[in-house]
C-alpha angles and dihedrals in degrees: 000000000000093000092061096058088130089065110027124070089195136002125272127238126208120225112243104272122233117250125233088254091054092049088050092053091048088054097236113163107171134049089250092055092049091051092049090046091054092048092049091047091053087057096055095261102126108153125080093232092052092046091053092047092049093050093046095046092192122184089218089062094061113117121260105270091218089068088072111099115266090002095125090045090052095048092049091052093048090051090053091050092049092047093052092039092239120179105261122192123194107213115200145170129259101241127085091266092051095044094048091046091049092046096051095046089047090050090051097048088045088063093045104045127085109264091246097045115107119247125173142159139219129197115182120241107252095223102034101037111018121215126315131019118335131190096240091055092048091055091049093049091049090052090050088055101254113165099171128036118195110192124204124199093352151061104059089124098039100109098147096044095049089050089051091051089054089056087055093052094249118135117218126210110189121206110178145132103212115115105259126225123251090264106063120205112257091244123164086244132355114199104188123137089208091067107116088228094054116103098179095126094227115083103163103067109131124228092274089049094055091045088052092053088054089051089049090053094045095048089048089052092051092042094240118167113269088239089070090063093042090054087071096054093095087066090047092054092051093050094043095050094039091055092047090233113173110274092224131113114350093357089060093050095044092047095049091047091041092054088051090052093043091055089057100033122146097192105121093217092055093044090054090047090052092049094046088049091054089234122148119237111239092031102063112134135188091263090055088059091048098048107026114019103035095047092057091049091046092048091071097060091036098052106020130341128342089213087076089067091042091056090049092054095045101042122104092190115102094202093050087047090055094049094047095045090052090055091049092051089054093047089051092053089051089049094053092051094049093047091055091048093049091045089063091054097048093045090058091050092046092055088065090057098046093126094053122095092218124040122216121182128173143176142177114275097341113180103276091200092068106030088094093054089047093050090050095050092047093047089054091049098047098029090223136108107276133195122193116191132191111208121214108204094194097056098027086229128127127205115208143188121207127196128177142185119255096270097061122065101211096187091053092048091051091050088054091060112110094203124088127269120198082217139326139175144147144111139297095284103021131047142157131208149169124215143154113279091234089066098051095093090047090052092049092052091045091055092045090052093046092051092046091049092058104285129260119347093233117062114238091235138121107258112259095017142077088234127107126253100237096169110151092009093130114179111175118195125232085223125042092223092064119115127252108256109269122255119230111312098261127147113217099200140354113225099218095149100039129091125216088255088061089062090084141134093276093056089048092053091050091050092047092058082084091060145149092072127201139103113002090010105055121186104271118266121209136188127213124182138212102019124165120229106226094177141347133202143162115256140178131074091289097029090251097136131077115224126191132192104216132200132183127209108258095011123119095208135070118204134198121235126187128201104205113228088358100125091115088068095059096095094048089059093049095105095028122106105160122055143162113223137200114206153150118243114238138175128214124200122217137155091282095050139262119336129189124236136173122237100210116218097173140359128210114200113216 
């Protein structure tokens, strides 16, 4: 869209459009069915049976948890521990996925164990411990009496730590979704769909999803009603959305069902989070998790102790929930302020590296709880791989967070580094690491060379789709009204044969049968050509938005479109009457009823 350079930061591509013969083979009969089929096809869902399963999102269609590698072995060991009243410790991670997965597993074990049997949890301190198992924590847990550790959302790379636990007489069951190294820890059981010997068929479950599969298997073994497991789906939805796991396959089903459960939850902590976030029960959507609920959960681990959020999600006491939620609110406000302050610093450093293909910025004792957020924001702004490091003068170590665009697989690039990391791990577009400060420049040069030589050998895409694997790429806004970072600039469908009056509530409902939307299943993007601007004005509390009243030749209806934070483009449209638009379809409810509006993503003056 060259003529819209004033609007676009890059061009848009259109997904390959299905032919009439393909629509016939898929059995589509109506215009609505053809639109849905095209949207599903764009998301890598190409067979009629898979399309039907995706749209139905039935709990009964979830895969058998026992098909996950080592699941049966894990269940047998946990049953033994419960029968013998062994001390079990749930060992999690400090982000929202780690906290929710720990909380749901802890809640389940609490219902299964004998009232007098010990059950505890441990979530590492982000600054003092780092992620995963650590030797000091293992000594502490041994002294506490722990005989079985069950990890959630961590430990796939912790070969040394698991070996040390074995010397202490502690069995370790790993449940995780991070891609493991070639050498696997010698855990009692390791439930991870990314293991090369796992044939489960669903790789992209997040930490909360894997923990839920373990709970499913446990409840089945103890013949608990299926409703007991379903009662934990609200936590699964939060963990899945917060970790930006692809909302395809089981993730899509679990999140849809989890949102339904979240809108009716009776957990005091979640009810208080919803109230503090000024959300309305019954109307909570996936974006509300991303920009209101998850940031408050994450704030605990970023700014203080993740155990605060864990306590909130596991308490059944309403007064305790009120107190904890207030603390999380305060921590989240502090996180927003510190993120903005550090962003100003890193932008200044990044400007001096504008010619480099990989940006590396660093500082003494930067807050390690927010460097990942800062790296994500900076990567979005510069559209390059970004590393943000916090140097510790006393230890000569630096902890870093790396974020990258979709065309650069950062975890593969880090694996290709011939220097020595103290530890590292992550996903295709988001990773963390610790290394000696003397090796920082060497790492930077390695990544620059890697980028210049064609990038990582493995595309950072969700298997079977053209969409990026954004798992772990958490970018939290400083304002809850901010938008989720846009996926690749892809148009799902050009409406060449629809009129404006066809963009109605019925079409909106048909499209939203694909919800919830997010990574891997982005909100559908459409294009419509040759529209007439009847009027234009600035809207929003601070007049930051550009609104247009649009008309189409031969159509009976005018529709309003709003370009969020597009006020700067008002002048460039002063003499323009005809445009093409790229948009999401939205519906607003008022006293009269639902009305359709267009959320403009781009405008092409004609």
